[in-house]
N, C-alpha and C positions, 0 to 999 in steps of 0.2 A: 504494500500500500504505499502511495506517495501523496502527501499534501503539501501545499505551499501557500505563502502569503508574502505580501511586501512588508509585514511587520511580524517577525518571529523572534521571541526573546530568548537570545543565546549569549552566554557569557556577559550578562549585565548590560546588554544593548540590543537595539532592534536591528535585525538583518533582513534583507530580502533573500529568502531562503526556502528550500524545500526539504521535507523530512521524509525519509524512507524507513518504514518499519515493518517488522514481520508480524502478521496476524497469527502465526503459529506459535512462536515462542515469546511474543509480546515485547520484543526488544527493538530499540532503535538501531537501524543498520548503519545509516549515515545521514549527514546534514550537508547539503550542497547548495550552491547558488540557485536562486529562483530561475525556472525556465520561462521564457516568453510564451505568449499564446501561440498556438499552432504547433507545439512540440508533439513529437510522435509518441512520446510516453503518455500513459494514461495517469494523469495528475488531477487530483481534486484541488482546484484553486479557490481559496478563500478570499482572494482580492486584497483589500486593505484591513481586513479583520485581524485582531491580535491573536496570535498563537503563543500560549504560554504553558508552562508546566502544570500538571495537574495539582490541585490544591489538596492540602493535608490538614486535617482538623484533629488536634491531639487532645482536645477537651470538649466532648459533646456527650451529653447524657441520653439524648433521644430526639424523637420527633415523630410526627404523623401518627400520633396515638400510642407510640411505643416508648418505653423506658428501659434502659439497660438492666435495672434491678427487677424488671418483670420476669426475666428468665424465660422468655417465650421464643422459641426457635423461629417461628414464622414471622414473628414481629421484628426480629433482628434482621432477617432476610429481606423483608420489605423495606425496612429502613435503609439498608445498604443500597438497595436498588434506587430508592428515592434520592439519595444523596448526590448522585451524579447530575441531577438536574440543576444543582448550584455549583457544578464544577469540581466537587470533591472526588478524588480518585483514591484516597486512603484516609483512614480515620482510626481513632482509638475510642471504642465504647467506653463510657466513663461511669463509674459507680457513684452513689451518694450514701452517706453513712446510714446504715441500718444494722439490724441484728447480723451475727456472724452467719446464721442459717440462710438469711436472705441473700447476703453477699456471696456466699459460697455457691448457691444455686445460680446466681447471676454470672459468676465467673466460669462455672461449668457449662453454662449455655453458650457463652462466647467461644469457648474452647471447642465445643462440639460443632458450632457452625464455621468457625475459622479454620479448624484444623481437620475436621471430618473424622471419621473412624480410622483413617489411615495416619492421622497425625502428620499430615504432609500439606504444607501450605501451597505446594504446587498442584495439589489434586483436589482443591476445594471445589464444591459444587453450588456455591451461591453465586448470585450476579450482582453487579454494581460496584460501588466503591470497595477497595480492599480493606479487610480488617487487619491492621498492622500491629495490633497488640491491645493492651487494656491500660486505661488510666484509673488507678485505684485512688479516689479522692475520699479520704477518711478511712477508717474511723478515728484516726489519731489526730484529732483537731482540738483547738482551744475553745472552750465553751463560751467565752466572751465574744468570740468572732465566728461562731458556728454558722451564721447566715440561715440558710434554709435546711441545714443538717440538724437532725434531732439530737437534742442535748443528752437524752438518756443513753445514747449509743456512742457518744464521743468517749474515747478511751485513751489510756496511756500507750505510747509505742510498745509493741510486743513482737519480738523476733519469732517466737513459736507461732503466733497467730498469722504473722506475714507467710511463714513457710507453708502453713495450711492453705492460705489464700493462693499462693503461687502454685502449689500442687493442683488445686481445683481449676486453676486457670491454664493448666498445661504449659507453664512457664511463659505465658504470654504478657504478664505484667511488665510494662516498660517504664511507667511513671507512677510514682506514689506522692500524693499531696499530703504533707502532714506538718503539725506545728512542732518544728525541730527543737524548740525550747524545752518541750517536754520529754525529749529523748535523753535519758540519763547519760551523762558523759558522751553524748553523740555516738553511742555504740552502734545503734541500729542504722543511723545515717551512714556511718563508715562502712558497715557490713554490706548495705545494699549498693553503695557506690562501688565497692570492690566487685560486686556481682554484675556490674554494668547496668544497674537500674537507676533511673533518674529520680533523684530525691528533689522535690519541689516544695518550697516553703510557702504554706498558705493556710487561711483560716487560722491565723496565728496572731498572738499578742507580742511577738518578739520585738525587742528594741533593735536599734541599728547595730549595737555591738553583739547581741545574740544572733542576729541574722549573719553577721560577718563570721562568727564562729561556726555557724551551720555550713556556710560556703567553704570555710577553711577545712572542714571535715568531710567534705564530699558532695554537699548539696549543689545542684547545678542550675536551678531554676526557681522562679517565683510564680506561683499560681495566681491567675487573674489580677494583675497589679492594680492597685487602688481599692480593690474589693476584697472583703474578708481579712482586713488588717486596719491598724490605726491610721488615720489621714496623716499626710506629711505635715510636719511643723518645722519652721526653720531652726528652732532650738532642740527639736527632738525628731529627727528625720525618719526613724523607724525603718520598717521594711521597704517602704516606698523609696526612701533615700538611698537604702542599700541597693535596691533594684537598679537605680540610676547610676549609682556610684561605681559598682563593680561591673565594668563594661563587658566582661567575658562571661557573665552569668546570664543565662537565657531568662526571659520573662514573658509569660503569656499575658495577653490583654484582650478583653471583650471589646471589639470594635463596632458596637451598635449605636454609639453616641448617646446611649442612655446610662449605661453603667459608668461610663467615663465620657465627659464632654469632649468635643472635637479639640478644643484648646489643650486639654489634658492629654489627649492622644498625641498631639503635636509635641508637647513638652517631653513626653516619654520617649518617642521615637527619635527626637532630636538629641536627647541625652544618650540614648542607647546606640544610635547608628544603625547601619544597614544589616548587621550580622547576627543579632541576638534577640531581636523583637519577634514574638510569635503571636500571630493573629489566631484567636480562638473564638468559637460561638458560644460555648457554655450552654448550648441549646437543650430544651427539654421537650417532653412528649407533646405539648400543645402547639409547638411549632407546626405550621401547615394546617392547623385546625381553625374553625371560625372564632371570631371575637366573642367573648362571653362563655367559652368553654371552660369548665372547671374539671379538675383532675387531681390525682394524688402525685406528689413528688417527694420521695424520702419519707413518706408517712404523713406529710403536711398537705392540707388542701390548698390548691393554688387556682387562680383564675387568669385568663388571658383578657386583659383590660382593653378598652377602646383605644388607648393610646399605643397599643401593640406591645405592651409590657406585661410580663407574667409576675404576679404578685402573690404573696401569701394571703389567704383569706383568714385573717387573724386579728385585723384591726391595726396591726403594725404597719401594713403597707410595704413590708420588706420585699425588695426585688428577688425573685426566685428563678435564677437562670435566664435564658433569653430565647427569643425566637429568631435569631439572626441566621442568615445564610452567608456563606463565606464570600461569594461574589459580591454581596451587598456590603459586607465588611471592607472588602478591597475598595469598592466605590467610595465608602465613607472616608477611608484613609486618604485617598487621592483628592477627592472632590470637596470634602468638608474639613478634614483635618489638615489638608495641604501638605501631606507627607510626600517626599520624592518618590517617584515610581519605583525605582530600584529598591528602596527600603520597604515600600508597601508590598510589592510582589514577592520579595524575599520572605516576608513575614508569614505568607501562606503556602510557601513552596520549600525552598532550600533550607530555611532556618528550622522548621519543624522536623524536616528529614535529618538535619544534623543533630538536633536534640535527641532524637530517638535511635541514632546511629545507622540510619539508612541512607546517608547521602551518596553512597557509592552506586546505588540502584535507583534512587527516586530524588525528586526535588528540582531537577534541572533538565534541560533538553540537551542531551549529549549521546553521541554513538556508544552503544553498549548498555545504556541505561534502559529501565522500563519505559514503554511507550505509553506513559501516562500524560495525556495531552488535553488541553482545553482550548477551544476557540471562543473568543469573546466578542460581542458586538460592541458598538460605540458606548452604549448605555450600560455596559457590564453584564448584560443578560447573556446566556449561554447559547451559542449557536451549535456547538458539537463538543462531545467528550469522548475520549478514548481511554480505556483502562486496560493496561497491558495489550494494547493493540486492538481491542474489541471496541466497536463504537456503540454508544448507548443513547446518545442524543443526536 
C-alpha cells in the first residue's frame, strides 16, 4: 500500500512524501519523495491533508458506555474499535481505585483481550486501536487528593499487592500512578522502576522536595499535571513546580481546556519543551454518550453536564475524568493554547511512545516502524486511520 500527501510529518517537519507499508506485517517499508499526478504506481493521494503518526493515549478509563473496571470483554473490544475514529492507534486501558477483587477482574479482562489465549500480542483477534498495556491508577493514592477515586479503597503502597495485580494483567501493567510520598523509603518506587514500569506521581499531596525524591528514586512521570495535586504557589511550588522544573521527567496533561485553561497548557508546554509533555484524555464511559447521561465511575455516580463536562453527582461538582478525544486535544493545543506544532504533535505520538518504551516501533513515521498512521483534515477531524497497516476509517 502506498499513500502520499504534500504534508507528511517526518523528522519533526513537513515533507512532500509518500509512505509505502505492508498490509501483511503492518510495517512501514519506506518513505520516499511524493510522486506527481499520473504516476504509474497505484498511490492513494491525500493532497494537502496532514499525514501524521498514530495517536497514543496512555491514560483513558473508557468511553461509549464502557469502563475498564467493568471487566467486560465485548465492551473493551468495542471501545478499541471506536477509538480509531479520533485517530488513536494505541492506548492503555486505565483502572480507577476500587476493591482488589474488582481491579483484579479488570486486569484479567484486559489481558484476555490484549493477549488472547496464546498470550501473543501478534496473534490478537480484536480490532481497532492496539492495547499497548495497562495504566494502574491507584489504589495507592493520597486521600486528600483522591478526586473521583473512592476514599475507602485508597491504600498504602504494597509490593505484594502489585505482584498480584501484575500477574492478573499478564505482565501488561506499564504505568502505575501513586502518591510516592506514602511509599516507605521509596522501596516500591525503586523496585518498579528496576522492572521497567513507569512510576507516575499523582493524586498526591507531595511537596516539591518529596516529588524530587520520588524522581531521584525512579519515578519518571507526573499524572495529569495541575489536577489531583496542590495548586502551584510561588513560595510552595509543589508537584506542579517539580513537573516544570525537572525537564526530563514526563508529565501527562488533560488538554480539554476544562481541566486546565489554555494559558495553563501554554505555560506547562513552554516550560516542558517538545520532548516530555504527554497529551492524555483521561476519558470515562460517558464519552460519546448524550448530555445528561448518568453512570458509575469508580463507584461514584457521575453525570455528563450540558457544558460537556463529567461531574460527580454529589453536590461537590468535582470534575470526574473527561470526554475528550485526542484529535480535539491536539486542536486545543495548537489553536487555543497556541503551542508550537512540533510540541503538540509530539505530545500525542512519540512522547507517549517513549514514556512506555515503545519508541522503536511506534510514535513516528519511519521505515521499519509499525504503520500506525492518521490522516487529518484542516479542522483536525479524521480522514483516514491505519493501525499496523489496516485501514479502519
